[in-house]
C-alpha positions as CSV (number, residue, x, y, z in Angstrom):
1,M,0.2,0.2,-0.2
2,S,1.3,3.4,-1.0
3,A,2.0,6.0,1.8
4,P,0.3,9.4,1.6
5,I,2.5,12.1,0.9
6,R,2.4,15.4,2.8
7,F,3.1,18.9,1.0
8,K,2.0,22.6,1.5
9,I,0.0,23.7,-1.7
10,K,0.6,27.6,-2.0
11,E,-2.3,28.3,-3.9
12,S,-6.0,28.8,-2.2
13,E,-8.6,26.5,-2.7
14,A,-10.6,29.6,-4.6
15,E,-7.5,30.2,-6.6
16,L,-7.5,26.4,-7.8
17,K,-11.1,26.6,-8.4
18,K,-10.9,29.7,-10.6
19,L,-7.9,28.0,-12.6
20,L,-9.8,24.9,-13.1
21,K,-12.9,27.0,-14.7
22,K,-10.5,28.4,-17.1
23,S,-8.6,25.2,-17.8
24,S,-8.7,22.9,-20.7
25,N,-9.8,19.4,-20.7
26,F,-6.4,18.4,-20.9
27,L,-5.3,20.1,-17.7
28,A,-8.5,19.9,-15.7
29,P,-7.4,16.3,-14.1
30,R,-4.2,17.7,-12.8
31,L,-6.0,20.6,-11.2
32,R,-8.6,18.4,-9.9
33,M,-5.7,16.4,-8.3
34,L,-4.3,19.4,-6.7
35,L,-7.8,20.5,-5.1
36,E,-8.2,17.0,-3.7
37,C,-4.6,17.1,-2.1
38,K,-5.5,20.7,-0.7
39,K,-8.4,18.7,1.1
40,H,-6.0,16.4,2.8
41,E,-3.0,18.8,3.0
42,E,-2.7,17.9,6.9
43,T,-2.8,14.2,6.6
44,G,-1.5,13.5,3.0
45,T,-3.2,11.2,0.4
46,S,-2.0,8.2,-1.4
47,K,-1.6,8.1,-5.2
48,R,-4.4,5.4,-5.3
49,A,-6.8,7.3,-3.3
50,L,-6.1,10.3,-5.7
51,A,-6.6,8.3,-8.7
52,D,-9.9,6.9,-7.5
53,V,-11.4,10.1,-6.8
54,I,-10.2,11.9,-10.1
55,G,-10.6,8.8,-12.2
56,V,-7.3,8.3,-13.6
57,D,-4.2,6.1,-13.3
58,P,-2.3,6.0,-10.2
59,N,0.9,6.9,-12.0
60,S,-0.5,9.9,-13.8
61,A,-1.6,11.4,-10.1
62,N,1.6,10.7,-8.9
63,T,3.7,12.2,-11.8
64,W,1.4,15.1,-11.7
65,R,1.7,15.6,-7.6
66,N,5.6,15.0,-8.2
67,K,5.5,17.9,-10.7
68,Y,3.5,20.1,-8.2
69,I,6.1,19.3,-5.6
70,N,9.3,20.0,-7.7
71,G,8.0,23.2,-9.6
72,G,4.8,24.5,-8.4
73,I,1.6,25.3,-10.4
74,S,3.6,26.5,-13.4
75,N,5.4,23.1,-13.7
76,L,2.1,21.2,-13.0
77,L,0.3,23.1,-15.8
78,S,3.2,22.7,-18.5
79,H,3.3,19.9,-20.6
80,G,5.6,18.8,-23.9
81,K,2.8,19.0,-26.3
82,T,3.7,21.6,-29.2
83,G,0.8,20.9,-31.5
84,F,0.8,19.8,-35.1
85,R,4.1,19.3,-37.0
86,P,5.1,22.3,-38.8
87,S,3.9,22.5,-42.4
88,V,6.4,21.3,-45.4
89,F,4.7,23.9,-47.5
90,T,5.9,27.7,-47.3
91,E,3.1,30.5,-47.4
92,Q,4.2,30.9,-51.2
93,D,3.1,27.1,-51.7
94,H,0.1,27.3,-50.0
95,K,-0.9,30.6,-52.2
96,A,0.1,28.7,-55.3
97,I,-2.1,25.4,-54.4
98,K,-4.9,27.4,-53.4
99,D,-4.7,29.4,-56.7
100,K,-4.7,25.7,-58.5
101,L,-7.3,24.6,-56.7
102,H,-9.7,27.7,-57.5
103,D,-8.6,27.8,-61.2
104,A,-11.8,27.5,-63.1
105,K,-10.0,27.4,-66.8
106,N,-7.6,24.4,-65.8
107,P,-9.1,22.9,-62.5
108,V,-7.5,19.7,-60.8
109,I,-9.6,16.5,-61.0
110,G,-8.4,14.9,-58.2
111,F,-5.9,14.2,-55.5
112,V,-3.4,12.3,-57.7
113,E,-3.4,15.1,-60.2
114,L,-3.0,17.6,-57.5
115,Q,0.3,15.6,-56.0
116,H,1.5,15.5,-59.7
117,W,1.1,19.0,-60.0
118,I,2.9,20.0,-56.8
119,K,5.6,17.6,-57.4
120,E,6.3,19.7,-60.8
121,N,5.4,22.8,-59.8
122,L,6.6,23.4,-56.6
123,L,10.3,23.5,-56.2
124,S,10.3,24.3,-52.3
125,L,9.4,20.7,-51.4
126,T,11.9,17.7,-51.0
127,P,11.5,14.6,-52.9
128,K,10.9,12.6,-50.0
129,I,7.5,14.6,-48.9
130,I,5.6,13.3,-52.3
């Protein structure tokens, strides 16, 4: 059985609830975990008890708790997600493709034809992309 960990939470319950209201679905469980820890600040809470209340894996609850202990709220709310990979097309390429797709006199019939057109006309792409 895992032992409860006791630590001091600097933020008030009201501040945490305000952050929870503004947070994304991705970060909300982390803040719910912190609110639960705030309720049991004196006695501490095990990772399994946290996980049961929040509805996440115990290892996630433990990771989030350690992130807060080691770096505070900013560390808890930071994550490594950077979004989508950068486009292989430049802004000029995007404009050229848009113009080709909207060309009424010489339209693109399908996806394969568009691929061939890109390969022939856009020099900024490397051969391995298409």
